[in-house]
C-alpha positions as CSV (number, residue, x, y, z in Angstrom):
1,M,211.6,132.7,98.1
2,D,211.2,128.9,98.0
3,G,208.0,127.7,99.6
4,L,206.4,131.1,99.9
5,Q,203.0,131.6,98.4
6,R,200.5,134.6,98.6
7,I,197.1,133.5,99.7
8,P,193.9,134.9,99.4
9,L,192.5,135.6,103.1
10,D,189.5,138.0,103.3
11,P,188.0,140.9,101.3
12,R,188.6,143.1,104.2
13,V,192.3,142.5,104.1
14,S,194.1,144.3,101.2
15,A,197.7,143.8,102.0
16,P,199.7,140.7,101.0
17,V,199.4,137.6,103.1
18,Y,202.1,135.1,102.4
19,H,202.0,131.5,103.7
20,I,204.9,129.0,104.2
21,A,204.8,125.6,105.3
22,S,207.8,125.6,107.7
23,T,210.1,128.3,108.8
24,P,212.5,128.8,111.8
25,S,210.8,132.2,112.7
26,T,208.0,134.2,111.1
27,N,209.6,137.4,112.3
28,S,213.0,136.5,110.7
29,L,211.2,135.6,107.7
30,A,209.5,138.9,107.5
31,V,212.7,140.8,108.0
32,E,214.2,138.7,105.1
33,L,211.2,139.7,102.7
34,I,211.6,143.2,103.6
35,A,215.0,143.1,102.2
36,D,214.0,141.0,99.2
37,Q,213.2,143.6,96.5
38,A,211.4,141.0,94.6
39,T,208.7,140.3,97.2
40,P,206.3,143.3,97.8
41,T,206.1,144.1,101.6
42,P,203.9,147.2,102.2
43,H,202.6,148.2,105.5
44,M,200.3,145.4,107.0
45,T,202.1,142.5,104.8
46,T,201.8,139.4,106.9
47,V,203.6,136.1,106.9
48,V,201.8,133.0,108.3
49,A,203.5,129.6,108.8
50,T,202.0,126.2,109.3
51,E,205.2,125.2,111.3
52,Q,207.7,127.4,113.3
53,T,210.8,125.4,114.2
54,A,212.6,128.0,116.2
55,G,210.2,130.7,117.3
56,R,211.3,133.3,119.6
57,G,209.6,134.8,122.6
58,R,210.5,138.0,124.6
59,L,214.1,138.1,126.1
60,T,215.4,135.5,123.7
61,R,213.0,132.9,125.0
62,T,211.5,130.1,122.8
63,W,207.8,130.0,121.7
64,T,206.8,126.4,120.9
65,S,203.5,125.4,119.4
66,A,202.4,122.0,117.6
67,P,202.7,122.1,113.7
68,G,199.3,123.0,112.3
69,K,197.4,123.6,115.5
70,G,197.9,127.3,116.0
71,L,198.2,130.6,114.4
72,T,201.8,131.7,113.8
73,A,202.0,134.9,112.1
74,T,204.1,138.2,111.8
75,T,202.9,141.5,110.4
76,V,205.1,144.3,109.0
77,L,204.1,147.7,110.2
78,S,205.6,150.8,108.4
79,L,205.2,154.0,110.4
80,P,205.9,157.5,109.0
81,T,209.3,158.8,110.3
82,S,207.4,162.0,111.4
83,L,205.8,159.9,114.2
84,A,207.8,160.0,117.4
85,L,209.6,156.7,118.1
86,A,207.8,156.6,121.5
87,S,204.6,155.8,119.5
88,S,206.4,152.4,118.7
89,G,205.7,151.3,122.3
90,W,202.1,151.1,121.7
91,L,202.3,148.6,118.6
92,I,202.4,145.7,121.0
93,H,199.2,146.9,122.8
94,A,197.6,147.5,119.4
95,C,198.4,143.9,118.3
96,A,197.3,142.5,121.8
97,L,193.9,144.3,121.7
98,A,193.2,143.0,118.0
99,V,194.1,139.3,119.3
100,R,191.8,140.0,122.3
101,D,189.1,140.9,120.2
102,A,189.3,138.0,117.8
103,V,189.6,135.5,120.5
104,D,186.8,137.1,122.7
105,A,184.5,136.9,119.8
106,R,184.8,133.1,119.9
107,L,185.0,132.5,123.6
108,A,182.6,135.1,125.1
109,P,179.5,132.9,124.1
110,L,181.2,130.1,126.0
111,G,181.3,132.3,129.0
112,R,185.0,133.2,129.0
113,T,186.4,136.5,129.4
114,T,189.7,137.5,127.5
115,H,192.1,140.3,128.4
116,T,195.5,141.3,127.7
117,K,198.3,141.0,130.2
118,W,201.2,143.4,130.3
119,P,203.6,143.5,128.5
120,N,202.6,141.1,125.6
121,D,200.3,138.4,126.3
122,V,196.6,137.6,125.9
123,C,195.0,135.7,128.6
124,V,191.6,133.9,129.2
125,D,189.8,134.4,132.4
126,G,192.7,136.4,133.7
127,T,195.2,133.5,134.0
128,R,195.4,131.2,131.2
129,K,197.7,132.3,128.4
130,I,196.4,131.8,124.9
131,C,198.9,134.3,122.9
132,G,202.3,135.6,123.1
133,I,203.5,138.7,121.1
134,L,207.0,139.6,120.0
135,G,207.8,143.1,118.3
136,E,211.1,143.9,116.9
137,V,212.5,146.8,114.9
138,A,213.2,145.9,111.1
139,P,215.5,147.6,108.5
140,A,213.4,150.2,106.8
141,S,212.2,149.6,103.3
142,S,212.3,153.4,102.7
143,P,213.8,156.5,104.3
144,F,210.4,157.8,104.9
145,V,209.3,155.0,107.3
146,N,210.3,153.1,110.6
147,T,209.5,149.4,110.0
148,F,208.6,147.0,112.7
149,V,207.7,143.3,112.6
150,I,205.1,142.0,115.1
151,G,204.9,138.4,115.7
152,Y,202.0,136.5,117.4
153,G,201.2,133.0,118.2
154,V,197.8,132.0,119.2
155,N,196.9,128.5,120.4
156,V,194.2,127.2,118.4
157,A,194.0,123.6,119.1
158,M,195.7,121.3,121.5
159,A,195.1,118.4,123.9
160,D,195.5,118.8,127.5
161,D,198.7,117.0,127.7
162,E,200.2,119.2,124.8
163,R,200.2,122.4,126.9
164,P,203.7,124.0,126.6
165,T,203.3,125.3,130.1
166,P,200.8,124.5,132.8
167,G,199.3,128.0,132.6
168,A,198.8,127.7,128.7
169,T,195.5,127.2,127.1
170,A,193.9,127.0,123.5
171,L,190.6,127.8,121.9
172,S,189.9,124.1,121.9
173,L,190.6,123.5,125.5
174,E,188.2,126.5,126.3
175,G,185.4,124.6,124.4
176,D,185.6,125.9,121.0
177,Q,184.6,123.0,119.0
178,E,185.2,124.6,115.5
179,A,188.9,125.1,116.5
180,S,189.2,121.5,117.4
181,A,187.7,120.2,114.3
182,S,189.4,122.5,111.9
183,P,192.4,124.2,113.3
184,R,193.7,125.8,110.1
185,G,190.3,127.2,109.0
186,T,190.0,128.6,112.6
187,A,193.6,130.1,112.4
188,L,192.8,131.7,109.1
189,A,189.6,133.1,110.3
190,L,191.3,134.4,113.5
191,L,194.2,136.0,111.3
192,A,191.7,137.9,109.1
193,D,190.0,139.4,112.3
194,I,193.2,140.3,113.9
195,L,194.5,142.0,110.8
196,V,191.4,144.2,110.6
197,G,191.7,145.3,114.1
198,L,195.4,145.9,114.0
199,D,195.0,147.9,111.0
200,R,192.2,150.1,112.4
201,R,194.2,150.8,115.5
202,I,197.4,151.5,113.7
203,T,195.6,153.8,111.1
204,G,194.1,155.6,114.2
205,L,197.6,156.1,115.8
206,I,199.0,157.4,112.5
207,N,196.1,159.8,112.0
208,A,196.6,161.1,115.6
209,D,200.2,161.8,114.8
210,G,201.4,158.9,117.1
211,D,199.3,160.2,120.1
212,P,197.9,157.2,122.0
213,I,195.5,159.3,124.0
214,A,194.0,161.2,121.0
215,S,193.6,158.0,119.1
216,G,191.9,156.3,121.9
217,L,194.5,153.4,122.0
218,A,195.7,154.2,125.5
219,H,192.2,154.3,127.0
220,E,191.3,151.0,125.3
221,A,194.7,149.3,126.4
222,T,194.2,150.3,129.8
223,T,190.6,149.2,130.1
224,R,191.3,145.7,128.6
225,C,194.6,145.1,130.5
226,A,194.0,142.6,133.4
227,T,197.2,143.9,135.2
228,I,196.0,147.4,135.8
229,G,194.5,147.5,139.3
230,S,196.2,144.4,140.4
231,R,198.8,143.8,143.0
232,I,201.9,142.5,141.2
233,G,205.5,141.4,141.6
234,V,208.1,142.4,139.1
235,A,210.9,140.1,138.7
236,D,214.2,140.3,136.6
237,P,213.7,138.0,133.6
238,T,217.3,136.8,134.0
239,D,216.8,135.8,137.6
240,P,216.2,131.9,137.5
241,T,214.4,132.1,141.0
242,G,211.8,134.3,139.5
243,A,211.8,136.2,142.8
244,P,210.1,139.7,142.5
245,Q,212.5,142.7,142.8
246,L,209.6,145.0,143.5
247,E,206.0,144.8,144.5
248,G,203.2,147.1,144.2
249,T,199.9,147.9,142.5
250,A,199.8,148.4,138.7
251,T,198.0,151.6,138.3
252,A,198.2,152.8,134.7
253,L,200.0,152.7,131.4
254,S,202.6,155.6,130.9
255,P,202.7,157.7,127.8
256,I,204.9,155.4,126.0
257,G,203.1,152.1,127.2
258,T,205.4,151.2,129.9
259,L,203.6,149.9,133.3
260,V,203.2,152.5,136.1
261,V,203.5,150.8,139.6
262,L,202.6,152.3,142.8
263,L,205.1,151.0,145.5
264,D,204.2,150.7,149.1
265,D,206.1,153.6,150.2
266,G,203.7,155.8,148.1
267,T,206.1,156.4,145.2
268,T,205.5,155.3,141.6
269,T,208.0,153.8,139.2
270,D,207.7,153.0,135.5
271,V,208.5,149.3,134.6
272,S,209.6,148.9,131.1
273,A,210.7,145.1,131.0
274,G,210.2,142.3,133.4
275,D,208.3,139.3,134.4
276,V,205.1,140.4,136.0
277,T,202.9,138.0,138.2
278,P,200.0,138.6,140.5
279,I,200.4,138.5,144.2
280,A,197.5,137.1,146.2
281,N,197.2,137.4,149.9
282,G,200.6,138.7,150.3
283,K,202.2,135.7,148.4
284,H,203.7,135.6,145.0
285,R,201.8,133.5,142.6
286,A,203.7,132.0,139.6
């Protein structure tokens, strides 16, 4: 494929890592590579782009980032068909935890805390979004596997006036001087740490026959999720007003990774999709 180059990354990473200068979407490119018999795409193959011109977020939203100032990557995950498809709901959690660990290793010494936010974000100090994740089902490369592509974008370096949204942040904005001085080097170092953490968690899930409790993934995801224990509002993502359709306290993750919410009438409901925002002092906080 034109412009695609396999790059060395880190001795800890054995699966192929491909770099491309510019692509509309790393997720779409990864799907194309899976279908391209000439390009090896085993489990944990990763595509990383310097620039993504039409990045997608959850629910067909766009994901924007300045060229060369972030980590924009997609990893191919191939799970045995013997695993229950319900296990796939935990892939986003596994990726979010891997990103959280990589970011936290850089920001914890600066006094920051990093958590995941259900369903697909990583945030600094509970509110500032530094990473978004998008998982999609891909055509299987073999009848023996179910294949998924997991895309993630981490904000590495940006000026204050480059924030795509008021609630966004970047490593540089949180005081990471190396991220400011060397965005590309920082992005590749982050990628190596993310891939090591993601591979470890996915391997654990596979070895536990897809059981997130036995693998420890459910406990870790619950512990690291800032949403759990918070009073939240859940809005229909298609509602332009963003008004919550239900309010309650997020209490747990379900066996398939959805959010369990305790409503004010004492009943619980599982939330599989929606925009989740905290509610403080009885008021919805965007």
